[in-house]
C-alpha positions as CSV (number, residue, x, y, z in Angstrom):
1,M,-41.0,-64.1,-93.9
2,N,-39.1,-64.5,-97.1
3,K,-36.0,-62.9,-95.6
4,F,-36.1,-65.5,-92.7
5,K,-36.1,-68.3,-95.3
6,G,-32.9,-66.9,-96.8
7,V,-31.2,-66.6,-93.5
8,W,-32.3,-70.2,-92.6
9,A,-31.0,-71.5,-95.9
10,L,-27.6,-69.7,-95.4
11,R,-27.3,-71.2,-91.9
12,C,-28.0,-74.7,-93.3
13,L,-25.4,-74.2,-96.0
14,R,-22.8,-73.1,-93.5
15,R,-23.5,-76.0,-91.2
16,A,-23.4,-78.4,-94.2
17,A,-20.0,-77.1,-95.3
18,A,-18.7,-77.4,-91.7
19,L,-20.0,-80.9,-91.5
20,L,-18.4,-81.9,-94.8
21,I,-15.0,-80.5,-93.6
22,V,-15.3,-82.5,-90.4
23,F,-16.2,-85.7,-92.3
24,A,-13.3,-85.2,-94.7
25,L,-10.9,-84.8,-91.8
26,L,-12.4,-87.8,-90.0
27,F,-12.1,-90.1,-93.0
28,S,-8.6,-88.8,-93.8
29,A,-7.6,-89.6,-90.3
30,V,-9.0,-93.1,-90.6
31,F,-7.2,-93.5,-93.9
32,V,-3.9,-92.4,-92.4
33,V,-4.3,-94.7,-89.4
34,A,-5.3,-97.7,-91.6
35,Y,-2.4,-97.4,-94.1
36,A,0.3,-96.1,-91.7
37,S,2.2,-99.4,-91.8
38,H,1.5,-100.6,-95.3
39,D,4.0,-102.5,-97.5
40,C,5.5,-99.8,-99.6
41,N,6.4,-100.5,-103.2
42,G,9.2,-97.9,-103.2
43,E,9.0,-95.0,-105.6
44,D,5.7,-93.7,-106.9
45,C,3.7,-95.5,-104.2
46,R,0.1,-94.3,-104.5
47,I,-0.8,-95.0,-100.9
48,C,2.2,-93.0,-99.6
49,E,1.2,-90.1,-101.9
50,Q,-2.3,-90.1,-100.4
51,V,-1.1,-90.4,-96.8
52,Q,1.3,-87.4,-97.5
53,L,-1.6,-85.5,-99.0
54,C,-3.8,-86.2,-95.9
55,L,-1.0,-85.1,-93.6
56,H,-0.4,-81.9,-95.6
57,N,-4.2,-81.1,-95.4
58,F,-4.1,-81.7,-91.6
59,N,-1.1,-79.3,-91.2
60,F,-2.8,-76.7,-93.4
61,L,-6.1,-76.8,-91.5
62,F,-4.3,-76.7,-88.2
63,S,-2.3,-73.6,-89.2
64,A,-5.5,-71.9,-90.5
65,S,-7.3,-72.7,-87.3
66,L,-4.5,-71.2,-85.3
67,I,-4.5,-68.0,-87.4
68,C,-8.3,-67.7,-86.9
69,A,-8.0,-68.3,-83.2
70,A,-5.3,-65.6,-82.9
71,A,-7.4,-63.2,-84.9
72,A,-10.5,-63.8,-82.7
73,F,-8.4,-63.4,-79.6
74,W,-6.9,-60.1,-80.9
75,F,-10.3,-58.7,-81.8
76,A,-11.8,-59.7,-78.4
77,F,-8.8,-58.3,-76.6
78,E,-9.0,-55.0,-78.6
79,K,-12.7,-54.7,-77.8
80,V,-12.1,-55.2,-74.1
81,I,-9.2,-52.7,-74.0
82,T,-10.9,-50.0,-76.1
83,G,-14.3,-50.5,-74.5
84,G,-15.9,-51.5,-77.7
85,V,-14.9,-48.5,-79.8
86,G,-11.8,-49.3,-81.8
87,E,-9.7,-47.0,-84.0
88,G,-11.3,-45.8,-87.1
89,F,-14.8,-45.7,-85.6
90,S,-16.4,-42.4,-85.1
91,Q,-19.2,-41.8,-82.7
92,T,-22.4,-41.3,-84.7
93,P,-25.9,-40.9,-83.5
94,I,-26.5,-44.5,-84.4
95,S,-23.5,-45.8,-82.4
96,L,-24.6,-43.6,-79.5
97,K,-28.2,-44.9,-79.9
98,V,-29.5,-41.4,-80.0
99,K,-33.1,-41.0,-81.2
100,M,-33.4,-38.2,-83.7
101,L,-37.0,-36.8,-83.8
102,N,-38.1,-34.1,-86.1
């Protein structure tokens, strides 16, 4: 029962982290839309710096999500092609689900 509580807590932490990232992206998008046409002071405009930072974060997260999607596609494709047994995996009694009785 104690192990189950640890798994549940880890799942809650993962969901909370994902929710925080989504909220940060949502509020950043609202900030960019709200201040997209502000009256700029020229150099060292704090609003322009924050808008650029938000746009940089969007680009970074978009690139990271593309890399993760490509990796997931590659692993799924490799599993389909190789039948679930990739290179570097040897067939062991556990992988073959052989019951060893003495």
